[in-house]
PDB file as gemmi writes it, atoms N, CA and C in Angstrom:
CRYST1    1.000    1.000    1.000  90.00  90.00  90.00 P 1                      
ATOM      1  N   MET A   1     114.785 170.257 -34.957  1.00  0.00           N  
ATOM      2  CA  MET A   1     113.550 170.088 -34.902  1.00  0.00           C  
ATOM      3  C   MET A   1     112.389 170.472 -35.825  1.00  0.00           C  
ATOM      4  N   SER A   2     111.271 170.240 -35.641  1.00  0.00           N  
ATOM      5  CA  SER A   2     110.784 170.945 -37.135  1.00  0.00           C  
ATOM      6  C   SER A   2     109.727 171.856 -36.362  1.00  0.00           C  
ATOM      7  N   ASP A   3     109.324 172.635 -37.007  1.00  0.00           N  
ATOM      8  CA  ASP A   3     108.071 173.894 -36.471  1.00  0.00           C  
ATOM      9  C   ASP A   3     106.928 173.360 -35.699  1.00  0.00           C  
ATOM     10  N   THR A   4     106.418 172.118 -36.350  1.00  0.00           N  
ATOM     11  CA  THR A   4     105.511 170.885 -35.792  1.00  0.00           C  
ATOM     12  C   THR A   4     105.436 170.486 -34.676  1.00  0.00           C  
ATOM     13  N   LEU A   5     106.858 170.055 -34.402  1.00  0.00           N  
ATOM     14  CA  LEU A   5     107.188 169.155 -32.855  1.00  0.00           C  
ATOM     15  C   LEU A   5     107.498 170.433 -32.061  1.00  0.00           C  
ATOM     16  N   ILE A   6     108.160 171.844 -32.395  1.00  0.00           N  
ATOM     17  CA  ILE A   6     107.950 172.843 -31.657  1.00  0.00           C  
ATOM     18  C   ILE A   6     106.738 173.216 -31.034  1.00  0.00           C  
ATOM     19  N   ARG A   7     105.723 173.712 -31.477  1.00  0.00           N  
ATOM     20  CA  ARG A   7     104.227 173.924 -31.519  1.00  0.00           C  
ATOM     21  C   ARG A   7     103.521 173.078 -30.660  1.00  0.00           C  
ATOM     22  N   HIS A   8     103.765 171.739 -30.687  1.00  0.00           N  
ATOM     23  CA  HIS A   8     103.163 170.908 -30.163  1.00  0.00           C  
ATOM     24  C   HIS A   8     103.994 170.845 -28.985  1.00  0.00           C  
ATOM     25  N   LEU A   9     104.902 170.648 -28.629  1.00  0.00           N  
ATOM     26  CA  LEU A   9     105.557 170.538 -27.339  1.00  0.00           C  
ATOM     27  C   LEU A   9     105.506 171.801 -26.797  1.00  0.00           C  
ATOM     28  N   ILE A  10     105.359 172.997 -27.152  1.00  0.00           N  
ATOM     29  CA  ILE A  10     104.999 174.198 -26.393  1.00  0.00           C  
ATOM     30  C   ILE A  10     103.164 174.383 -25.840  1.00  0.00           C  
ATOM     31  N   ALA A  11     102.701 173.157 -26.752  1.00  0.00           N  
ATOM     32  CA  ALA A  11     101.535 173.407 -26.906  1.00  0.00           C  
ATOM     33  C   ALA A  11     101.230 172.487 -25.252  1.00  0.00           C  
ATOM     34  N   LEU A  12     101.894 171.028 -25.366  1.00  0.00           N  
ATOM     35  CA  LEU A  12     101.850 170.472 -24.092  1.00  0.00           C  
ATOM     36  C   LEU A  12     102.120 170.902 -22.743  1.00  0.00           C  
ATOM     37  N   ILE A  13     103.098 171.672 -23.050  1.00  0.00           N  
ATOM     38  CA  ILE A  13     103.740 172.314 -21.756  1.00  0.00           C  
ATOM     39  C   ILE A  13     102.520 173.174 -21.522  1.00  0.00           C  
ATOM     40  N   GLY A  14     102.353 174.108 -22.257  1.00  0.00           N  
ATOM     41  CA  GLY A  14     100.982 175.305 -21.734  1.00  0.00           C  
ATOM     42  C   GLY A  14     100.210 174.630 -21.010  1.00  0.00           C  
ATOM     43  N   THR A  15      99.565 173.431 -21.582  1.00  0.00           N  
ATOM     44  CA  THR A  15      98.351 172.516 -20.679  1.00  0.00           C  
ATOM     45  C   THR A  15      99.007 172.116 -19.591  1.00  0.00           C  
ATOM     46  N   ILE A  16      99.704 171.693 -19.322  1.00  0.00           N  
ATOM     47  CA  ILE A  16     100.579 170.862 -18.141  1.00  0.00           C  
ATOM     48  C   ILE A  16     100.203 172.327 -16.978  1.00  0.00           C  
ATOM     49  N   VAL A  17     100.959 172.948 -17.512  1.00  0.00           N  
ATOM     50  CA  VAL A  17     101.115 174.491 -16.830  1.00  0.00           C  
ATOM     51  C   VAL A  17      99.807 174.936 -16.223  1.00  0.00           C  
ATOM     52  N   SER A  18      98.747 174.972 -17.172  1.00  0.00           N  
ATOM     53  CA  SER A  18      97.444 175.538 -17.467  1.00  0.00           C  
ATOM     54  C   SER A  18      97.045 174.455 -15.878  1.00  0.00           C  
ATOM     55  N   GLY A  19      97.172 173.411 -16.021  1.00  0.00           N  
ATOM     56  CA  GLY A  19      96.382 171.995 -14.724  1.00  0.00           C  
ATOM     57  C   GLY A  19      97.345 172.435 -13.961  1.00  0.00           C  
ATOM     58  N   LEU A  20      98.490 172.390 -13.476  1.00  0.00           N  
ATOM     59  CA  LEU A  20      99.139 172.397 -12.146  1.00  0.00           C  
ATOM     60  C   LEU A  20      98.697 174.129 -11.601  1.00  0.00           C  
ATOM     61  N   ILE A  21      98.430 175.182 -12.559  1.00  0.00           N  
ATOM     62  CA  ILE A  21      98.015 176.149 -12.236  1.00  0.00           C  
ATOM     63  C   ILE A  21      96.609 176.726 -11.477  1.00  0.00           C  
ATOM     64  N   PHE A  22      95.813 175.138 -12.172  1.00  0.00           N  
ATOM     65  CA  PHE A  22      94.359 175.332 -11.952  1.00  0.00           C  
ATOM     66  C   PHE A  22      94.390 174.691 -10.253  1.00  0.00           C  
ATOM     67  N   TRP A  23      94.935 173.503 -10.122  1.00  0.00           N  
ATOM     68  CA  TRP A  23      95.561 172.910  -9.098  1.00  0.00           C  
ATOM     69  C   TRP A  23      95.809 173.516  -7.832  1.00  0.00           C  
ATOM     70  N   ALA A  24      97.029 174.052  -8.383  1.00  0.00           N  
ATOM     71  CA  ALA A  24      97.507 174.965  -6.592  1.00  0.00           C  
ATOM     72  C   ALA A  24      96.578 176.170  -6.360  1.00  0.00           C  
ATOM     73  N   ALA A  25      95.694 176.506  -7.400  1.00  0.00           N  
ATOM     74  CA  ALA A  25      94.866 178.274  -6.971  1.00  0.00           C  
ATOM     75  C   ALA A  25      93.778 177.161  -6.509  1.00  0.00           C  
ATOM     76  N   TYR A  26      93.280 176.013  -6.993  1.00  0.00           N  
ATOM     77  CA  TYR A  26      92.181 175.366  -5.841  1.00  0.00           C  
ATOM     78  C   TYR A  26      92.880 175.141  -4.435  1.00  0.00           C  
ATOM     79  N   TYR A  27      93.812 174.544  -4.259  1.00  0.00           N  
ATOM     80  CA  TYR A  27      94.337 174.138  -2.977  1.00  0.00           C  
ATOM     81  C   TYR A  27      94.521 175.113  -2.294  1.00  0.00           C  
ATOM     82  N   SER A  28      95.360 175.731  -2.756  1.00  0.00           N  
ATOM     83  CA  SER A  28      95.313 177.462  -1.719  1.00  0.00           C  
ATOM     84  C   SER A  28      94.209 178.236  -1.434  1.00  0.00           C  
ATOM     85  N   GLY A  29      93.202 177.946  -2.810  1.00  0.00           N  
ATOM     86  CA  GLY A  29      92.173 178.759  -1.773  1.00  0.00           C  
ATOM     87  C   GLY A  29      91.344 178.454  -1.223  1.00  0.00           C  
ATOM     88  N   VAL A  30      91.190 176.863  -1.230  1.00  0.00           N  
ATOM     89  CA  VAL A  30      90.822 176.144   0.324  1.00  0.00           C  
ATOM     90  C   VAL A  30      91.442 176.609   1.450  1.00  0.00           C  
ATOM     91  N   ASN A  31      92.607 176.685   1.230  1.00  0.00           N  
ATOM     92  CA  ASN A  31      93.505 176.764   2.346  1.00  0.00           C  
ATOM     93  C   ASN A  31      93.742 178.308   2.757  1.00  0.00           C  
ATOM     94  N   GLY A  32      93.153 179.169   2.010  1.00  0.00           N  
ATOM     95  CA  GLY A  32      93.128 180.618   2.460  1.00  0.00           C  
ATOM     96  C   GLY A  32      94.979 180.594   1.860  1.00  0.00           C  
ATOM     97  N   TRP A  33      95.643 180.784   1.601  1.00  0.00           N  
ATOM     98  CA  TRP A  33      97.068 181.051   1.095  1.00  0.00           C  
ATOM     99  C   TRP A  33      96.588 181.968  -0.163  1.00  0.00           C  
ATOM    100  N   TRP A  34      96.740 183.108   0.287  1.00  0.00           N  
ATOM    101  CA  TRP A  34      96.458 184.244  -0.868  1.00  0.00           C  
ATOM    102  C   TRP A  34      97.503 184.918  -1.345  1.00  0.00           C  
ATOM    103  N   PHE A  35      99.128 184.250  -1.294  1.00  0.00           N  
ATOM    104  CA  PHE A  35     100.021 184.571  -1.073  1.00  0.00           C  
ATOM    105  C   PHE A  35     100.835 183.572  -2.573  1.00  0.00           C  
ATOM    106  N   THR A  36     100.251 183.179  -2.575  1.00  0.00           N  
ATOM    107  CA  THR A  36     100.870 181.543  -3.849  1.00  0.00           C  
ATOM    108  C   THR A  36     100.467 182.138  -4.907  1.00  0.00           C  
ATOM    109  N   VAL A  37      99.860 183.584  -5.007  1.00  0.00           N  
ATOM    110  CA  VAL A  37      99.664 184.625  -6.410  1.00  0.00           C  
ATOM    111  C   VAL A  37     100.850 185.095  -6.876  1.00  0.00           C  
ATOM    112  N   PHE A  38     101.481 184.851  -5.629  1.00  0.00           N  
ATOM    113  CA  PHE A  38     103.072 185.374  -6.493  1.00  0.00           C  
ATOM    114  C   PHE A  38     103.542 184.579  -7.904  1.00  0.00           C  
ATOM    115  N   GLY A  39     103.159 183.081  -7.264  1.00  0.00           N  
ATOM    116  CA  GLY A  39     103.738 182.122  -8.458  1.00  0.00           C  
ATOM    117  C   GLY A  39     103.260 182.026  -9.563  1.00  0.00           C  
ATOM    118  N   LEU A  40     102.416 183.222  -9.997  1.00  0.00           N  
ATOM    119  CA  LEU A  40     102.223 183.217 -10.924  1.00  0.00           C  
ATOM    120  C   LEU A  40     102.870 183.967 -11.886  1.00  0.00           C  
ATOM    121  N   PHE A  41     103.730 184.910 -11.520  1.00  0.00           N  
ATOM    122  CA  PHE A  41     104.388 185.539 -12.428  1.00  0.00           C  
ATOM    123  C   PHE A  41     106.046 184.605 -12.241  1.00  0.00           C  
ATOM    124  N   ILE A  42     105.952 183.813 -11.702  1.00  0.00           N  
ATOM    125  CA  ILE A  42     107.100 182.826 -11.970  1.00  0.00           C  
ATOM    126  C   ILE A  42     106.718 182.385 -13.511  1.00  0.00           C  
ATOM    127  N   VAL A  43     105.138 181.431 -13.532  1.00  0.00           N  
ATOM    128  CA  VAL A  43     105.053 180.923 -14.535  1.00  0.00           C  
ATOM    129  C   VAL A  43     104.788 181.438 -15.630  1.00  0.00           C  
ATOM    130  N   TYR A  44     104.447 183.211 -15.373  1.00  0.00           N  
ATOM    131  CA  TYR A  44     104.471 184.036 -16.817  1.00  0.00           C  
ATOM    132  C   TYR A  44     105.947 184.026 -16.964  1.00  0.00           C  
ATOM    133  N   PHE A  45     106.683 184.303 -16.743  1.00  0.00           N  
ATOM    134  CA  PHE A  45     108.123 184.351 -17.032  1.00  0.00           C  
ATOM    135  C   PHE A  45     108.617 182.806 -17.931  1.00  0.00           C  
ATOM    136  N   ILE A  46     108.125 181.804 -17.230  1.00  0.00           N  
ATOM    137  CA  ILE A  46     108.610 180.250 -17.833  1.00  0.00           C  
ATOM    138  C   ILE A  46     107.812 180.567 -18.903  1.00  0.00           C  
ATOM    139  N   VAL A  47     106.470 180.308 -19.174  1.00  0.00           N  
ATOM    140  CA  VAL A  47     105.817 180.666 -20.519  1.00  0.00           C  
ATOM    141  C   VAL A  47     105.967 181.933 -21.663  1.00  0.00           C  
ATOM    142  N   TYR A  48     106.285 182.593 -20.934  1.00  0.00           N  
ATOM    143  CA  TYR A  48     107.215 183.385 -22.128  1.00  0.00           C  
ATOM    144  C   TYR A  48     108.870 183.415 -22.533  1.00  0.00           C  
ATOM    145  N   ALA A  49     109.650 182.778 -21.360  1.00  0.00           N  
ATOM    146  CA  ALA A  49     110.721 182.438 -22.563  1.00  0.00           C  
ATOM    147  C   ALA A  49     110.418 181.147 -23.248  1.00  0.00           C  
ATOM    148  N   LEU A  50     109.470 180.527 -22.887  1.00  0.00           N  
ATOM    149  CA  LEU A  50     108.887 179.141 -24.094  1.00  0.00           C  
ATOM    150  C   LEU A  50     108.871 179.831 -25.392  1.00  0.00           C  
ATOM    151  N   VAL A  51     107.847 181.002 -25.334  1.00  0.00           N  
ATOM    152  CA  VAL A  51     107.635 181.388 -26.397  1.00  0.00           C  
ATOM    153  C   VAL A  51     108.244 182.350 -27.262  1.00  0.00           C  
ATOM    154  N   GLU A  52     109.666 182.550 -26.912  1.00  0.00           N  
ATOM    155  CA  GLU A  52     110.527 183.595 -26.987  1.00  0.00           C  
ATOM    156  C   GLU A  52     111.356 182.240 -28.332  1.00  0.00           C  
ATOM    157  N   VAL A  53     111.056 181.084 -28.486  1.00  0.00           N  
ATOM    158  CA  VAL A  53     111.670 179.972 -28.932  1.00  0.00           C  
ATOM    159  C   VAL A  53     111.614 180.059 -30.467  1.00  0.00           C  
TER     160      VAL A  53                                                      
END                                                                             
């Protein structure tokens, strides 16, 4: 894989993850689910692992 392809792949995954976080945070806020903030730690480590590539 070329560097350009890997950069685009990471950018795409980051964008998708950001959209999912926004959707989950909005839905959680409407329902008062404060505990879903712990999912951010999982997302952080996934993105961190992707950047390590």
